[in-house]
N, C-alpha and C positions, 0 to 999 in steps of 0.2 A: 889842785892840780900842777903836778911837775913836769909831765911830758905827754903827750898824745899825736896822734897823725892827726892835724888838723884837715886834712881832704873831707872828711865827714861834716865839717862844719862850716864849708863854702855853701854848700845848700841851705844852709838854717841863716843864711843872712838875708836882709830884706829888700825884695827886687821890688822895681818900681811900679807902680800900679796902672800908668800910661800905656795906653796902646801902643805897641812899636812893631812893625814888620821888615823884615829882611828884604832887601830886593828881589830875591826868587820868590819870597811869599806874595810881594806886590806886584809881580809878572804871572804868575800864577793866578790870582786874584781877577786880575785884570783880562786874563785869557779865558777864563771862565765864565764871567759875567758879563763884559763886554762883545757878546758874540755877533755885535752887527758891524764893528769895526776892526781895522788890523792894524789900525797904528799904536801899537802897545806902547812903544816909547813913549808917546807922546801924552799919552792917558796916565803913564806912571808918573810921571813928570808933574800932570797935573794935581794927582791928589796923594803925591808923597807928603808924609806927615800934616794932612788934613784929616783929622779924626771926622769932620762933620761930611765929608765925601766918604771915607772909608767907612766909617759905621752901615750907611744902608747897605752898598756894596757888601758886606759880611753878611747880611740879613738876607741875600738872595738864596732861593731855595737850588739853584742850580750848583752852590757850592758844597751843600751837604752830598747832593748827590755826586759829584764829582769825587768827592774824599772817598766817599764808601766804593765807587766803581771803578777807579783809573789806580790801579795797584802802582802809578808812578808819584801817584800823590805824596806818598809819604817821606818820599825822598826830596821833596821839594817843600815841604813845610814842616814847621815844628813842632812838638806836641803843643805848646803854648797856642800857635795860630789851630790847631785842631779843635782843643777845650774851648776857645774861646769863641769859635763858630758853633760848637754842640751846645753850649750853654746859653748861647742867644738864641738857637732853636727851640731848645726847652723853655727859656721865658716866655717868647710868643705863642707856642704850643699852649703853653696852662693859664695862659691868660683867657683863653677861648675853653677852657675846661672848668669843672666843678669838683671835681677831687683827683686826687693822687691815690697812687696802690701803696698801702702800708707792708711791710714783710710781717706775717702774724705769728701765731704759735704752729708750728710745724711747717713753716714756711709759706702759709695758706696769705694770699693776700687779700686783705681788705682794706675797703674804700675808705680815704679821710678827706673831709671834705676842708681841704685848706689850699687847694690850688692857686686861689687869686692872691692868698698870702705871701706864697712861694713865688708868685709872679712878681710881686709887687718887690720882695726883697732881691730879685735878681735884674728888676729894673733900675738898681742902683747900679751905676758902672762901677765904681771904683771896688764894689763889692766884688761884683761879677769878673773883674779882672783880677781881682784876688785868687780868686777859686780858680780862674784859668793858669794864673802860676802857678798854685798852690798842687794841683792835680800834676802841671807838668814837671814839677819837683820829684815826683813820683816816677817819673820815664825813667830816671836812674837813680838809684840809691847808693848808698855811700855806708862803709865801715872802716873802722880805725881802733889801732889800740891806746889807751890810756893809763900812764903809770902814776900812781898819787901817792905819799904817807901820810898815816892816818893813827894815831896812837901809835907812834912809834914803830909802825910797820909799814912797808912797801907793799903796796897792791898792783897788780895787772888786771887789766879785763879788757874784752874788745865789744866795741859798741857797734852798733848798726842805726843807721837813723829813721828807721821804720818800727823801731821797737821801741814801745811805750815805755816798757822800763828799764831799758839800757837809757832812755834821755831822761828819764826820771833822775837816774842816779848820776848821769852826768851833769845835770844841772845842779845836784847837788854840792858834786867834788869840785864845781868851775869856778872862777872867778865872778866877782859878781857882774862884768862888763858881757859876761857873755850870756846870763840868765835870760833876759828877755829874749834874746832867738830861739834860746833852747827851750823856753816857754810855750813860744809860739811852735815850733816843731811838733811840741807834745801835744798840742793840741788838733794843728793841721794832722797828726797820724790818726789821732780818734776819730776827726771826723772824714778822713780819706777809706779807713777800714770800714768805718760803720756806712758811710756813703755810697761808696764802690762795689765793697766787698760784705754785705751785712749776711751774706747765706755762709760766711767762712770766718765769723767773728772767732777770735780766740785761736784759730788754729797758726796765724804767723806768728806768734808769740813762742807758743808751744813747740813749734818744728825744730826752734834752737835751743828746746833743753831736753834732757834725757827724760825729765815726768813731764807730763799734760798736766799737771796740777795748776798751772798759770792760763786761766782762762777768764775773758773777760764777756761780759754781756751786753748786750745793746746799751741797757740801760747805765752801766759803768763807762763805755765810752761817752755817750751824752754827759755825766760829770767830770770824766775828767777836760772833755773838751772845752764845756763851759767853765771850770775853774783854772786851766792854763790860758784860754785866750785872756779871762778877766784880767789875771796876774801879767800876762805880758801887755796887756792896754794900758794898765796901771804903771808899770815901771821901766815901759820903753821910753826912749829919751825923743825919738824922732815923732814930732807933735803929731804928724799927718797921718800916723799910722792907729792912733790911740780909735779915730770913729770907728775904724773897720773892726778891727779886734772887739773894740766893745759890740758893735752888731753882733758879731759871730758869737760872742759870748752870750749874747742876749737871746739871739734867732737860732741856736746850734741845732736845734730840731728841723728849724725851714731849710736851714743849709743844708743838712742832711737827708732829707726829702727832694730837695733838689738833685743831690747827685744820685740818690737811688733812682731818680726818673731817668735821668742822665744815664746810667749804668744799665738799666731794666731796657731803655727803648735802642741805645746807639752803640753800648760797649760789652753789653754782657759777656758774648760768645767770643771773643778777642779782648779779655781784659788780661789776660797773661800776656799778650804781644803788647800792648800798648803800656804797661807796668811791669818794673822788674819787683816782682816782690821774692823775700827770702824761701829757699828750698828747706 
């Protein structure tokens, strides 16, 4: 690939899976949870960068309540903060439940008795943090133009990082060093669309084409997600990422069910507000 707009590749990079809160988010968290105290500056200094103290605070029910009732909340916290809190909430809920609802034929909800398995997967902090990072990456999607020479002919194509076909083609024409991140993004798109927008599968790619012939089923998304998480896990250089990507390859369906539950209970009516999906 000779030339491209690298802006769309920045989001494909591998983020940290550690919990990191900005000063604004720390203040928001402390003000919301520590309602019996007013020495907020002191508490912020005490809990900063201490995950053993922050984790219980992020599980406080008052936090979810304020996130959805305070219109100012989304100005003060990042998408990653929101999804970290909500994924933790879903984990705690599913620990007490026997089944989740799977979208079946013609949108009918079918009970699947896998809630404990989904909760166990979400109990793994690196995996849960990865999912929060992944969801946050779709709050702003990117596109760019690539030019490459193949078989003596120059080609030009616009790519969107929320389009599976675009990302597969970009991985094909990219240098080897970019491919693991692109494989990861392909799998992320499959998980995101099948997890957050299961009722609209196939529409996002089709919107960008004159023909509606390109449409993937839920099974297609699962197969692509499993395949490309596995490829990313095997080819990525950073060893610390391999266990997470391998887990998602092996437990893609559980991850999808976790996001289905998150979407249905907390995001469904405002999904377009939280995520920038292509028109």
